[in-house]
All heavy atoms as a GROMACS GRO file, in nm:
protein
  597
    1PRO      N    1  -1.622  25.363  -7.447
    1PRO     CA    2  -1.609  25.271  -7.333
    1PRO      C    3  -1.749  25.246  -7.263
    1PRO      O    4  -1.829  25.349  -7.250
    1PRO     CB    5  -1.517  25.327  -7.246
    1PRO     CG    6  -1.493  25.476  -7.289
    1PRO     CD    7  -1.557  25.491  -7.422
    2THR      N    8  -1.774  25.130  -7.229
    2THR     CA    9  -1.899  25.099  -7.154
    2THR      C   10  -1.876  25.120  -6.998
    2THR      O   11  -1.773  25.088  -6.952
    2THR     CB   12  -1.959  24.961  -7.174
    2THR    OG1   13  -1.854  24.864  -7.147
    2THR    CG2   14  -1.985  24.944  -7.322
    3PRO      N   15  -1.977  25.177  -6.933
    3PRO     CA   16  -1.965  25.185  -6.792
    3PRO      C   17  -1.970  25.055  -6.713
    3PRO      O   18  -2.013  24.961  -6.763
    3PRO     CB   19  -2.086  25.269  -6.743
    3PRO     CG   20  -2.181  25.249  -6.858
    3PRO     CD   21  -2.106  25.218  -6.976
    4PRO      N   22  -1.906  25.052  -6.602
    4PRO     CA   23  -1.899  24.926  -6.531
    4PRO      C   24  -2.042  24.889  -6.477
    4PRO      O   25  -2.117  24.986  -6.464
    4PRO     CB   26  -1.810  24.955  -6.411
    4PRO     CG   27  -1.802  25.102  -6.394
    4PRO     CD   28  -1.833  25.163  -6.528
    5PRO      N   29  -2.068  24.767  -6.459
    5PRO     CA   30  -2.204  24.727  -6.406
    5PRO      C   31  -2.223  24.791  -6.270
    5PRO      O   32  -2.129  24.810  -6.193
    5PRO     CB   33  -2.200  24.584  -6.403
    5PRO     CG   34  -2.059  24.532  -6.409
    5PRO     CD   35  -1.983  24.651  -6.469
    6PRO      N   36  -2.352  24.816  -6.232
    6PRO     CA   37  -2.382  24.885  -6.102
    6PRO      C   38  -2.345  24.777  -5.982
    6PRO      O   39  -2.351  24.649  -6.005
    6PRO     CB   40  -2.532  24.898  -6.101
    6PRO     CG   41  -2.586  24.817  -6.211
    6PRO     CD   42  -2.469  24.798  -6.306
    7THR      N   43  -2.298  24.830  -5.885
    7THR     CA   44  -2.269  24.755  -5.759
    7THR      C   45  -2.391  24.691  -5.707
    7THR      O   46  -2.488  24.765  -5.683
    7THR     CB   47  -2.187  24.837  -5.656
    7THR    OG1   48  -2.082  24.900  -5.718
    7THR    CG2   49  -2.143  24.749  -5.537
    8PRO      N   50  -2.400  24.555  -5.682
    8PRO     CA   51  -2.516  24.504  -5.614
    8PRO      C   52  -2.535  24.542  -5.470
    8PRO      O   53  -2.443  24.584  -5.409
    8PRO     CB   54  -2.496  24.347  -5.622
    8PRO     CG   55  -2.348  24.334  -5.642
    8PRO     CD   56  -2.298  24.462  -5.708
    9PRO      N   57  -2.660  24.561  -5.443
    9PRO     CA   58  -2.688  24.609  -5.305
    9PRO      C   59  -2.626  24.513  -5.191
    9PRO      O   60  -2.628  24.394  -5.223
    9PRO     CB   61  -2.831  24.616  -5.284
    9PRO     CG   62  -2.891  24.538  -5.392
    9PRO     CD   63  -2.786  24.530  -5.497
   10LYS      N   64  -2.588  24.558  -5.074
   10LYS     CA   65  -2.535  24.479  -4.983
   10LYS      C   66  -2.653  24.401  -4.910
   10LYS      O   67  -2.759  24.459  -4.895
   10LYS     CB   68  -2.462  24.561  -4.861
   10LYS     CG   69  -2.337  24.624  -4.919
   10LYS     CD   70  -2.266  24.693  -4.805
   10LYS     CE   71  -2.147  24.761  -4.862
   10LYS     NZ   72  -2.073  24.834  -4.756
   11PRO      N   73  -2.627  24.277  -4.882
   11PRO     CA   74  -2.734  24.201  -4.815
   11PRO      C   75  -2.760  24.259  -4.684
   11PRO      O   76  -2.671  24.312  -4.605
   11PRO     CB   77  -2.696  24.054  -4.813
   11PRO     CG   78  -2.541  24.061  -4.827
   11PRO     CD   79  -2.507  24.197  -4.898
   12LYS      N   80  -2.887  24.254  -4.630
   12LYS     CA   81  -2.919  24.298  -4.505
   12LYS      C   82  -2.886  24.202  -4.399
   12LYS      O   83  -2.895  24.087  -4.429
   12LYS     CB   84  -3.073  24.313  -4.502
   12LYS     CG   85  -3.125  24.440  -4.578
   12LYS     CD   86  -3.274  24.447  -4.560
   12LYS     CE   87  -3.338  24.553  -4.633
   12LYS     NZ   88  -3.476  24.575  -4.623
   13PRO      N   89  -2.831  24.244  -4.285
   13PRO     CA   90  -2.799  24.151  -4.183
   13PRO      C   91  -2.925  24.078  -4.128
   13PRO      O   92  -3.034  24.126  -4.130
   13PRO     CB   93  -2.739  24.230  -4.068
   13PRO     CG   94  -2.790  24.367  -4.089
   13PRO     CD   95  -2.816  24.387  -4.239
   14PRO      N   96  -2.896  23.955  -4.095
   14PRO     CA   97  -3.025  23.879  -4.041
   14PRO      C   98  -3.076  23.948  -3.919
   14PRO      O   99  -3.008  23.998  -3.835
   14PRO     CB  100  -2.965  23.730  -4.014
   14PRO     CG  101  -2.815  23.750  -3.990
   14PRO     CD  102  -2.779  23.873  -4.076
   15THR      N  103  -3.208  23.943  -3.901
   15THR     CA  104  -3.268  23.996  -3.793
   15THR      C  105  -3.305  23.893  -3.695
   15THR      O  106  -3.325  23.781  -3.718
   15THR     CB  107  -3.406  24.069  -3.830
   15THR    OG1  108  -3.501  23.967  -3.898
   15THR    CG2  109  -3.377  24.180  -3.930
   16GLN      N  110  -3.299  23.937  -3.563
   16GLN     CA  111  -3.327  23.836  -3.458
   16GLN      C  112  -3.473  23.818  -3.452
   16GLN      O  113  -3.558  23.908  -3.472
   16GLN     CB  114  -3.288  23.889  -3.317
   16GLN     CG  115  -3.136  23.909  -3.306
   16GLN     CD  116  -3.066  23.762  -3.301
   16GLN    OE1  117  -3.127  23.677  -3.269
   16GLN    NE2  118  -2.934  23.769  -3.340
   17PRO      N  119  -3.525  23.692  -3.422
   17PRO     CA  120  -3.663  23.685  -3.410
   17PRO      C  121  -3.710  23.751  -3.293
   17PRO      O  122  -3.640  23.770  -3.191
   17PRO     CB  123  -3.678  23.523  -3.394
   17PRO     CG  124  -3.550  23.487  -3.360
   17PRO     CD  125  -3.464  23.588  -3.411
   18PRO      N  126  -3.845  23.798  -3.283
   18PRO     CA  127  -3.888  23.866  -3.164
   18PRO      C  128  -3.890  23.773  -3.047
   18PRO      O  129  -3.915  23.657  -3.059
   18PRO     CB  130  -4.032  23.923  -3.200
   18PRO     CG  131  -4.066  23.825  -3.307
   18PRO     CD  132  -3.943  23.785  -3.380
   19LEU      N  133  -3.866  23.815  -2.922
   19LEU     CA  134  -3.867  23.742  -2.804
   19LEU      C  135  -4.014  23.701  -2.776
   19LEU      O  136  -4.109  23.788  -2.803
   19LEU     CB  137  -3.813  23.822  -2.687
   19LEU     CG  138  -3.664  23.870  -2.700
   19LEU    CD1  139  -3.635  23.955  -2.582
   19LEU    CD2  140  -3.580  23.752  -2.714
   20PRO      N  141  -4.042  23.592  -2.730
   20PRO     CA  142  -4.171  23.545  -2.696
   20PRO      C  143  -4.248  23.636  -2.583
   20PRO      O  144  -4.373  23.641  -2.587
   20PRO     CB  145  -4.164  23.407  -2.655
   20PRO     CG  146  -4.030  23.380  -2.620
   20PRO     CD  147  -3.942  23.490  -2.689
   21TYR      N  148  -4.179  23.690  -2.492
   21TYR     CA  149  -4.228  23.772  -2.394
   21TYR      C  150  -4.136  23.893  -2.366
   21TYR      O  151  -4.012  23.896  -2.386
   21TYR     CB  152  -4.232  23.687  -2.258
   21TYR     CG  153  -4.321  23.569  -2.264
   21TYR    CD1  154  -4.268  23.444  -2.289
   21TYR    CD2  155  -4.459  23.569  -2.271
   21TYR    CE1  156  -4.337  23.335  -2.302
   21TYR    CE2  157  -4.531  23.465  -2.280
   21TYR     CZ  158  -4.481  23.335  -2.298
   21TYR     OH  159  -4.546  23.230  -2.304
   22ASP      N  160  -4.200  24.000  -2.322
   22ASP     CA  161  -4.132  24.125  -2.276
   22ASP      C  162  -4.139  24.115  -2.126
   22ASP      O  163  -4.229  24.141  -2.055
   22ASP     CB  164  -4.209  24.245  -2.322
   22ASP     CG  165  -4.147  24.378  -2.268
   22ASP    OD1  166  -4.043  24.372  -2.192
   22ASP    OD2  167  -4.191  24.479  -2.309
   23CYS      N  168  -4.017  24.074  -2.070
   23CYS     CA  169  -4.013  24.057  -1.926
   23CYS      C  170  -4.006  24.189  -1.839
   23CYS      O  171  -4.024  24.183  -1.720
   23CYS     CB  172  -3.890  23.972  -1.891
   23CYS     SG  173  -3.895  23.802  -1.968
   24GLY      N  174  -3.999  24.295  -1.910
   24GLY     CA  175  -4.016  24.429  -1.832
   24GLY      C  176  -4.153  24.468  -1.828
   24GLY      O  177  -4.176  24.551  -1.738
   25ALA      N  178  -4.247  24.419  -1.904
   25ALA     CA  179  -4.382  24.464  -1.905
   25ALA      C  180  -4.460  24.390  -1.796
   25ALA      O  181  -4.458  24.271  -1.796
   25ALA     CB  182  -4.445  24.439  -2.046
   26GLY      N  183  -4.506  24.463  -1.704
   26GLY     CA  184  -4.591  24.415  -1.600
   26GLY      C  185  -4.512  24.351  -1.490
   26GLY      O  186  -4.568  24.279  -1.421
   27VAL      N  187  -4.389  24.376  -1.478
   27VAL     CA  188  -4.296  24.308  -1.379
   27VAL      C  189  -4.334  24.344  -1.239
   27VAL      O  190  -4.330  24.266  -1.141
   27VAL     CB  191  -4.140  24.345  -1.410
   27VAL    CG1  192  -4.113  24.477  -1.364
   27VAL    CG2  193  -4.060  24.240  -1.334
   28ALA      N  194  -4.392  24.467  -1.227
   28ALA     CA  195  -4.437  24.507  -1.086
   28ALA      C  196  -4.551  24.413  -1.027
   28ALA      O  197  -4.563  24.415  -0.902
   28ALA     CB  198  -4.482  24.656  -1.079
   29ASN      N  199  -4.625  24.352  -1.110
   29ASN     CA  200  -4.735  24.270  -1.080
   29ASN      C  201  -4.718  24.139  -1.145
   29ASN      O  202  -4.823  24.065  -1.174
   29ASN     CB  203  -4.866  24.334  -1.120
   29ASN     CG  204  -4.980  24.262  -1.068
   29ASN    OD1  205  -4.989  24.209  -0.954
   29ASN    ND2  206  -5.104  24.257  -1.135
   30TRP      N  207  -4.602  24.080  -1.146
   30TRP     CA  208  -4.578  23.957  -1.223
   30TRP      C  209  -4.642  23.838  -1.160
   30TRP      O  210  -4.693  23.752  -1.226
   30TRP     CB  211  -4.426  23.926  -1.242
   30TRP     CG  212  -4.353  23.889  -1.109
   30TRP    CD1  213  -4.296  23.971  -1.019
   30TRP    CD2  214  -4.341  23.765  -1.050
   30TRP    NE1  215  -4.248  23.906  -0.917
   30TRP    CE2  216  -4.273  23.786  -0.923
   30TRP    CE3  217  -4.382  23.635  -1.103
   30TRP    CZ2  218  -4.230  23.678  -0.859
   30TRP    CZ3  219  -4.350  23.533  -1.008
   30TRP    CH2  220  -4.266  23.546  -0.887
   31GLU      N  221  -4.664  23.828  -1.028
   31GLU     CA  222  -4.712  23.709  -0.970
   31GLU      C  223  -4.856  23.689  -1.007
   31GLU      O  224  -4.899  23.576  -1.033
   31GLU     CB  225  -4.700  23.730  -0.814
   31GLU     CG  226  -4.562  23.701  -0.760
   31GLU     CD  227  -4.542  23.702  -0.618
   31GLU    OE1  228  -4.532  23.809  -0.556
   31GLU    OE2  229  -4.552  23.595  -0.556
   32ALA      N  230  -4.926  23.796  -1.008
   32ALA     CA  231  -5.084  23.784  -1.045
   32ALA      C  232  -5.104  23.809  -1.197
   32ALA      O  233  -5.196  23.755  -1.251
   32ALA     CB  234  -5.155  23.883  -0.968
   33GLY      N  235  -5.013  23.892  -1.254
   33GLY     CA  236  -5.037  23.933  -1.396
   33GLY      C  237  -4.981  23.849  -1.508
   33GLY      O  238  -5.027  23.871  -1.620
   34TRP      N  239  -4.882  23.775  -1.473
   34TRP     CA  240  -4.806  23.690  -1.582
   34TRP      C  241  -4.865  23.549  -1.591
   34TRP      O  242  -4.901  23.484  -1.485
   34TRP     CB  243  -4.663  23.687  -1.559
   34TRP     CG  244  -4.584  23.807  -1.578
   34TRP    CD1  245  -4.632  23.934  -1.610
   34TRP    CD2  246  -4.435  23.827  -1.566
   34TRP    NE1  247  -4.526  24.027  -1.618
   34TRP    CE2  248  -4.415  23.963  -1.590
   34TRP    CE3  249  -4.341  23.734  -1.534
   34TRP    CZ2  250  -4.291  24.012  -1.598
   34TRP    CZ3  251  -4.214  23.784  -1.532
   34TRP    CH2  252  -4.183  23.919  -1.562
   35SER      N  253  -4.869  23.505  -1.706
   35SER     CA  254  -4.898  23.358  -1.723
   35SER      C  255  -4.794  23.268  -1.668
   35SER      O  256  -4.674  23.314  -1.652
   35SER     CB  257  -4.921  23.322  -1.874
   35SER     OG  258  -4.799  23.336  -1.938
   36ASP      N  259  -4.823  23.142  -1.641
   36ASP     CA  260  -4.712  23.050  -1.605
   36ASP      C  261  -4.607  23.040  -1.698
   36ASP      O  262  -4.488  23.027  -1.674
   36ASP     CB  263  -4.783  22.910  -1.567
   36ASP     CG  264  -4.863  22.914  -1.438
   36ASP    OD1  265  -4.848  23.001  -1.361
   36ASP    OD2  266  -4.948  22.826  -1.430
   37ALA      N  267  -4.654  23.044  -1.824
   37ALA     CA  268  -4.538  23.026  -1.935
   37ALA      C  269  -4.447  23.153  -1.935
   37ALA      O  270  -4.323  23.132  -1.955
   37ALA     CB  271  -4.618  23.017  -2.079
   38LYS      N  272  -4.510  23.271  -1.916
   38LYS     CA  273  -4.415  23.391  -1.910
   38LYS      C  274  -4.334  23.382  -1.789
   38LYS      O  275  -4.214  23.425  -1.799
   38LYS     CB  276  -4.509  23.515  -1.918
   38LYS     CG  277  -4.420  23.638  -1.919
   38LYS     CD  278  -4.506  23.769  -1.934
   38LYS     CE  279  -4.425  23.893  -1.933
   38LYS     NZ  280  -4.497  24.018  -1.951
   39LYS      N  281  -4.390  23.344  -1.673
   39LYS     CA  282  -4.300  23.333  -1.558
   39LYS      C  283  -4.186  23.242  -1.583
   39LYS      O  284  -4.067  23.273  -1.552
   39LYS     CB  285  -4.380  23.274  -1.439
   39LYS     CG  286  -4.486  23.380  -1.389
   39LYS     CD  287  -4.563  23.305  -1.274
   39LYS     CE  288  -4.688  23.400  -1.239
   39LYS     NZ  289  -4.776  23.343  -1.138
   40ALA      N  290  -4.206  23.125  -1.644
   40ALA     CA  291  -4.104  23.030  -1.674
   40ALA      C  292  -4.001  23.076  -1.764
   40ALA      O  293  -3.880  23.077  -1.739
   40ALA     CB  294  -4.163  22.890  -1.713
   41TRP      N  295  -4.038  23.140  -1.866
   41TRP     CA  296  -3.954  23.190  -1.974
   41TRP      C  297  -3.865  23.308  -1.921
   41TRP      O  298  -3.750  23.312  -1.934
   41TRP     CB  299  -4.031  23.238  -2.099
   41TRP     CG  300  -3.944  23.257  -2.207
   41TRP    CD1  301  -3.912  23.163  -2.310
   41TRP    CD2  302  -3.868  23.376  -2.256
   41TRP    NE1  303  -3.818  23.219  -2.404
   41TRP    CE2  304  -3.797  23.341  -2.365
   41TRP    CE3  305  -3.849  23.506  -2.187
   41TRP    CZ2  306  -3.712  23.447  -2.428
   41TRP    CZ3  307  -3.770  23.592  -2.258
   41TRP    CH2  308  -3.699  23.558  -2.374
   42CYS      N  309  -3.933  23.410  -1.853
   42CYS     CA  310  -3.865  23.518  -1.804
   42CYS      C  311  -3.771  23.480  -1.692
   42CYS      O  312  -3.657  23.535  -1.678
   42CYS     CB  313  -3.955  23.624  -1.752
   42CYS     SG  314  -4.046  23.702  -1.891
   43CYS      N  315  -3.807  23.385  -1.605
   43CYS     CA  316  -3.712  23.326  -1.508
   43CYS      C  317  -3.587  23.266  -1.573
   43CYS      O  318  -3.475  23.294  -1.532
   43CYS     CB  319  -3.786  23.228  -1.419
   43CYS     SG  320  -3.678  23.167  -1.281
   44ALA      N  321  -3.609  23.189  -1.670
   44ALA     CA  322  -3.489  23.113  -1.735
   44ALA      C  323  -3.408  23.211  -1.818
   44ALA      O  324  -3.286  23.177  -1.833
   44ALA     CB  325  -3.548  23.005  -1.826
   45HIS      N  326  -3.462  23.316  -1.871
   45HIS     CA  327  -3.388  23.405  -1.957
   45HIS      C  328  -3.354  23.540  -1.903
   45HIS      O  329  -3.291  23.614  -1.984
   45HIS     CB  330  -3.471  23.421  -2.091
   45HIS     CG  331  -3.479  23.293  -2.176
   45HIS    ND1  332  -3.593  23.198  -2.147
   45HIS    CD2  333  -3.405  23.229  -2.252
   45HIS    CE1  334  -3.566  23.095  -2.227
   45HIS    NE2  335  -3.462  23.120  -2.292
   46GLY      N  336  -3.390  23.575  -1.791
   46GLY     CA  337  -3.362  23.703  -1.738
   46GLY      C  338  -3.367  23.704  -1.583
   46GLY      O  339  -3.347  23.815  -1.524
   47GLY      N  340  -3.406  23.601  -1.516
   47GLY     CA  341  -3.406  23.606  -1.368
   47GLY      C  342  -3.524  23.675  -1.313
   47GLY      O  343  -3.516  23.712  -1.198
   48GLN      N  344  -3.620  23.706  -1.388
   48GLN     CA  345  -3.744  23.776  -1.340
   48GLN      C  346  -3.866  23.682  -1.335
   48GLN      O  347  -3.871  23.592  -1.431
   48GLN     CB  348  -3.776  23.902  -1.425
   48GLN     CG  349  -3.668  24.007  -1.418
   48GLN     CD  350  -3.710  24.124  -1.491
   48GLN    OE1  351  -3.807  24.123  -1.576
   48GLN    NE2  352  -3.642  24.238  -1.478
   49GLY      N  353  -3.950  23.691  -1.256
   49GLY     CA  354  -4.063  23.603  -1.242
   49GLY      C  355  -4.037  23.474  -1.176
   49GLY      O  356  -4.118  23.378  -1.203
   50CYS      N  357  -3.926  23.446  -1.120
   50CYS     CA  358  -3.889  23.317  -1.058
   50CYS      C  359  -3.976  23.308  -0.924
   50CYS      O  360  -3.972  23.398  -0.846
   50CYS     CB  361  -3.740  23.318  -1.026
   50CYS     SG  362  -3.640  23.343  -1.180
   51THR      N  363  -4.035  23.191  -0.915
   51THR     CA  364  -4.096  23.164  -0.790
   51THR      C  365  -3.995  23.106  -0.688
   51THR      O  366  -3.907  23.026  -0.728
   51THR     CB  367  -4.212  23.072  -0.810
   51THR    OG1  368  -4.165  22.953  -0.865
   51THR    CG2  369  -4.316  23.120  -0.892
   52THR      N  370  -4.013  23.140  -0.569
   52THR     CA  371  -3.919  23.091  -0.462
   52THR      C  372  -4.005  23.028  -0.361
   52THR      O  373  -4.122  23.049  -0.340
   52THR     CB  374  -3.836  23.200  -0.405
   52THR    OG1  375  -3.929  23.298  -0.344
   52THR    CG2  376  -3.743  23.272  -0.508
   53PRO      N  377  -3.949  22.929  -0.284
   53PRO     CA  378  -4.014  22.866  -0.175
   53PRO      C  379  -4.068  22.968  -0.070
   53PRO      O  380  -4.001  23.066  -0.055
   53PRO     CB  381  -3.923  22.765  -0.117
   53PRO     CG  382  -3.812  22.764  -0.202
   53PRO     CD  383  -3.820  22.883  -0.302
   54LYS      N  384  -4.180  22.932  -0.016
   54LYS     CA  385  -4.227  23.030   0.097
   54LYS      C  386  -4.127  23.028   0.214
   54LYS      O  387  -4.077  22.923   0.242
   54LYS     CB  388  -4.360  22.979   0.147
   54LYS     CG  389  -4.479  22.992   0.042
   54LYS     CD  390  -4.506  23.130   0.002
   54LYS     CE  391  -4.616  23.137  -0.096
   54LYS     NZ  392  -4.636  23.257  -0.151
   55PRO      N  393  -4.104  23.135   0.274
   55PRO     CA  394  -4.015  23.150   0.383
   55PRO      C  395  -4.064  23.068   0.505
   55PRO      O  396  -4.184  23.070   0.518
   55PRO     CB  397  -4.003  23.296   0.423
   55PRO     CG  398  -4.106  23.361   0.349
   55PRO     CD  399  -4.150  23.271   0.230
   56THR      N  400  -3.979  23.014   0.587
   56THR     CA  401  -4.035  22.941   0.700
   56THR      C  402  -4.079  23.035   0.806
   56THR      O  403  -4.167  23.005   0.897
   56THR     CB  404  -3.916  22.855   0.769
   56THR    OG1  405  -3.807  22.933   0.785
   56THR    CG2  406  -3.880  22.744   0.656
   57GLN      N  407  -4.035  23.159   0.812
   57GLN     CA  408  -4.088  23.262   0.900
   57GLN      C  409  -4.207  23.314   0.848
   57GLN      O  410  -4.240  23.305   0.720
   57GLN     CB  411  -3.986  23.378   0.919
   57GLN     CG  412  -3.852  23.336   0.975
   57GLN     CD  413  -3.856  23.293   1.116
   57GLN    OE1  414  -3.935  23.346   1.199
   57GLN    NE2  415  -3.786  23.192   1.154
   58PRO      N  416  -4.298  23.374   0.926
   58PRO     CA  417  -4.425  23.425   0.886
   58PRO      C  418  -4.403  23.538   0.775
   58PRO      O  419  -4.476  23.560   0.690
   58PRO     CB  420  -4.497  23.474   1.002
   58PRO     CG  421  -4.421  23.446   1.129
   58PRO     CD  422  -4.287  23.390   1.081
   59TYR      N  423  -4.289  23.610   0.786
   59TYR     CA  424  -4.258  23.714   0.691
   59TYR      C  425  -4.119  23.710   0.656
   59TYR      O  426  -4.027  23.679   0.737
   59TYR     CB  427  -4.286  23.846   0.750
   59TYR     CG  428  -4.425  23.881   0.792
   59TYR    CD1  429  -4.472  23.870   0.926
   59TYR    CD2  430  -4.524  23.901   0.698
   59TYR    CE1  431  -4.602  23.890   0.962
   59TYR    CE2  432  -4.666  23.910   0.728
   59TYR     CZ  433  -4.695  23.905   0.857
   59TYR     OH  434  -4.825  23.929   0.904
   60ASP      N  435  -4.086  23.748   0.526
   60ASP     CA  436  -3.937  23.752   0.482
   60ASP      C  437  -3.911  23.904   0.503
   60ASP      O  438  -3.959  23.986   0.422
   60ASP     CB  439  -3.928  23.710   0.341
   60ASP     CG  440  -3.793  23.729   0.292
   60ASP    OD1  441  -3.702  23.783   0.365
   60ASP    OD2  442  -3.764  23.681   0.178
   61CYS      N  443  -3.841  23.932   0.601
   61CYS     CA  444  -3.822  24.078   0.644
   61CYS      C  445  -3.719  24.151   0.541
   61CYS      O  446  -3.708  24.271   0.539
   61CYS     CB  447  -3.770  24.096   0.779
   61CYS     SG  448  -3.896  24.048   0.898
   62ASN      N  449  -3.659  24.070   0.451
   62ASN     CA  450  -3.563  24.131   0.351
   62ASN      C  451  -3.648  24.156   0.225
   62ASN      O  452  -3.606  24.246   0.145
   62ASN     CB  453  -3.450  24.033   0.318
   62ASN     CG  454  -3.354  24.031   0.443
   62ASN    OD1  455  -3.328  24.122   0.510
   62ASN    ND2  456  -3.307  23.907   0.465
   63ALA      N  457  -3.747  24.089   0.198
   63ALA     CA  458  -3.831  24.104   0.074
   63ALA      C  459  -3.904  24.243   0.085
   63ALA      O  460  -3.973  24.270   0.176
   63ALA     CB  461  -3.929  23.991   0.060
   64GLY      N  462  -3.877  24.322  -0.015
   64GLY     CA  463  -3.948  24.450  -0.029
   64GLY      C  464  -3.905  24.553   0.076
   64GLY      O  465  -3.965  24.654   0.098
   65PHE      N  466  -3.780  24.533   0.137
   65PHE     CA  467  -3.746  24.625   0.233
   65PHE      C  468  -3.724  24.761   0.193
   65PHE      O  469  -3.746  24.860   0.265
   65PHE     CB  470  -3.608  24.566   0.299
   65PHE     CG  471  -3.555  24.659   0.408
   65PHE    CD1  472  -3.615  24.644   0.536
   65PHE    CD2  473  -3.455  24.743   0.400
   65PHE    CE1  474  -3.568  24.736   0.641
   65PHE    CE2  475  -3.399  24.830   0.506
   65PHE     CZ  476  -3.465  24.820   0.623
   66SER      N  477  -3.681  24.784   0.070
   66SER     CA  478  -3.662  24.920   0.013
   66SER      C  479  -3.784  25.002   0.013
   66SER      O  480  -3.772  25.120  -0.002
   66SER     CB  481  -3.594  24.919  -0.125
   66SER     OG  482  -3.674  24.850  -0.218
   67ASN      N  483  -3.900  24.933   0.010
   67ASN     CA  484  -4.025  25.007   0.003
   67ASN      C  485  -4.118  24.965   0.123
   67ASN      O  486  -4.243  24.954   0.098
   67ASN     CB  487  -4.096  24.981  -0.131
   67ASN     CG  488  -4.222  25.063  -0.168
   67ASN    OD1  489  -4.226  25.176  -0.108
   67ASN    ND2  490  -4.310  25.002  -0.223
   68TRP      N  491  -4.057  24.933   0.240
   68TRP     CA  492  -4.140  24.874   0.346
   68TRP      C  493  -4.253  24.956   0.391
   68TRP      O  494  -4.356  24.912   0.427
   68TRP     CB  495  -4.046  24.834   0.471
   68TRP     CG  496  -3.999  24.958   0.530
   68TRP    CD1  497  -3.873  25.018   0.509
   68TRP    CD2  498  -4.051  25.010   0.653
   68TRP    NE1  499  -3.858  25.124   0.608
   68TRP    CE2  500  -3.966  25.126   0.690
   68TRP    CE3  501  -4.165  24.989   0.722
   68TRP    CZ2  502  -3.999  25.197   0.805
   68TRP    CZ3  503  -4.188  25.071   0.839
   68TRP    CH2  504  -4.105  25.172   0.873
   69GLN      N  505  -4.240  25.090   0.392
   69GLN     CA  506  -4.346  25.178   0.453
   69GLN      C  507  -4.474  25.168   0.369
   69GLN      O  508  -4.575  25.165   0.424
   69GLN     CB  509  -4.293  25.328   0.465
   69GLN     CG  510  -4.183  25.338   0.563
   69GLN     CD  511  -4.131  25.473   0.570
   69GLN    OE1  512  -4.095  25.537   0.475
   69GLN    NE2  513  -4.121  25.527   0.697
   70ALA      N  514  -4.454  25.172   0.238
   70ALA     CA  515  -4.574  25.166   0.143
   70ALA      C  516  -4.615  25.028   0.116
   70ALA      O  517  -4.724  24.995   0.080
   70ALA     CB  518  -4.549  25.248   0.030
   71GLY      N  519  -4.512  24.929   0.106
   71GLY     CA  520  -4.540  24.807   0.048
   71GLY      C  521  -4.573  24.693   0.153
   71GLY      O  522  -4.624  24.587   0.102
   72TRP      N  523  -4.537  24.706   0.272
   72TRP     CA  524  -4.553  24.593   0.365
   72TRP      C  525  -4.697  24.611   0.438
   72TRP      O  526  -4.740  24.724   0.461
   72TRP     CB  527  -4.459  24.604   0.473
   72TRP     CG  528  -4.320  24.553   0.440
   72TRP    CD1  529  -4.277  24.516   0.313
   72TRP    CD2  530  -4.201  24.544   0.515
   72TRP    NE1  531  -4.145  24.484   0.317
   72TRP    CE2  532  -4.107  24.487   0.441
   72TRP    CE3  533  -4.180  24.558   0.661
   72TRP    CZ2  534  -3.971  24.467   0.492
   72TRP    CZ3  535  -4.057  24.530   0.718
   72TRP    CH2  536  -3.951  24.496   0.627
   73ALA      N  537  -4.756  24.496   0.468
   73ALA     CA  538  -4.877  24.488   0.540
   73ALA      C  539  -4.845  24.526   0.690
   73ALA      O  540  -4.735  24.517   0.730
   73ALA     CB  541  -4.942  24.351   0.539
   74ASP      N  542  -4.950  24.580   0.759
   74ASP     CA  543  -4.926  24.613   0.895
   74ASP      C  544  -4.864  24.501   0.989
   74ASP      O  545  -4.770  24.525   1.070
   74ASP     CB  546  -5.052  24.659   0.969
   74ASP     CG  547  -5.105  24.793   0.913
   74ASP    OD1  548  -5.015  24.867   0.851
   74ASP    OD2  549  -5.221  24.823   0.923
   75GLY      N  550  -4.912  24.371   0.970
   75GLY     CA  551  -4.848  24.262   1.038
   75GLY      C  552  -4.698  24.242   1.020
   75GLY      O  553  -4.627  24.221   1.110
   76LYS      N  554  -4.671  24.258   0.901
   76LYS     CA  555  -4.525  24.251   0.861
   76LYS      C  556  -4.443  24.359   0.921
   76LYS      O  557  -4.329  24.340   0.975
   76LYS     CB  558  -4.498  24.237   0.709
   76LYS     CG  559  -4.361  24.224   0.671
   76LYS     CD  560  -4.345  24.193   0.514
   76LYS     CE  561  -4.200  24.168   0.476
   76LYS     NZ  562  -4.190  24.137   0.331
   77LYS      N  563  -4.489  24.486   0.918
   77LYS     CA  564  -4.422  24.601   0.980
   77LYS      C  565  -4.404  24.581   1.128
   77LYS      O  566  -4.295  24.596   1.178
   77LYS     CB  567  -4.501  24.714   0.959
   77LYS     CG  568  -4.510  24.782   0.811
   77LYS     CD  569  -4.604  24.898   0.796
   77LYS     CE  570  -4.610  24.954   0.668
   77LYS     NZ  571  -4.716  25.053   0.652
   78GLU      N  572  -4.508  24.522   1.206
   78GLU     CA  573  -4.486  24.498   1.340
   78GLU      C  574  -4.391  24.381   1.366
   78GLU      O  575  -4.305  24.395   1.460
   78GLU     CB  576  -4.625  24.460   1.388
   78GLU     CG  577  -4.724  24.582   1.402
   78GLU     CD  578  -4.871  24.527   1.439
   78GLU    OE1  579  -4.886  24.413   1.485
   78GLU    OE2  580  -4.958  24.609   1.420
   79ARG      N  581  -4.401  24.280   1.292
   79ARG     CA  582  -4.306  24.166   1.316
   79ARG      C  583  -4.156  24.202   1.277
   79ARG      O  584  -4.068  24.150   1.351
   79ARG     CB  585  -4.354  24.048   1.222
   79ARG     CG  586  -4.258  23.931   1.229
   79ARG     CD  587  -4.296  23.847   1.344
   79ARG     NE  588  -4.213  23.726   1.340
   79ARG     CZ  589  -4.230  23.628   1.421
   79ARG    NH1  590  -4.321  23.633   1.521
   79ARG    NH2  591  -4.154  23.522   1.414
   80CYS      N  592  -4.140  24.273   1.173
   80CYS     CA  593  -4.001  24.296   1.117
   80CYS      C  594  -3.952  24.426   1.186
   80CYS      O  595  -3.822  24.446   1.190
   80CYS     CB  596  -4.004  24.307   0.972
   80CYS     SG  597  -4.038  24.154   0.886
   0.00000   0.00000   0.00000
């Protein structure tokens, strides 16, 4: 008797193309460190790097509140 033919290898699942940007890289300094293209892509695909209108008040007292002691300028600390 002849042995059965070998089983063909299973096809590999398709791989996802790499993302154009790593939105976690440099997020702490996104405003100055990211290109406009990266800001737009990360905003549209993950909600990071989105520009918002400037607040009408001199300071947005909610922005950065969790790190206010180290992250706020003296003027903002006095105002808020």
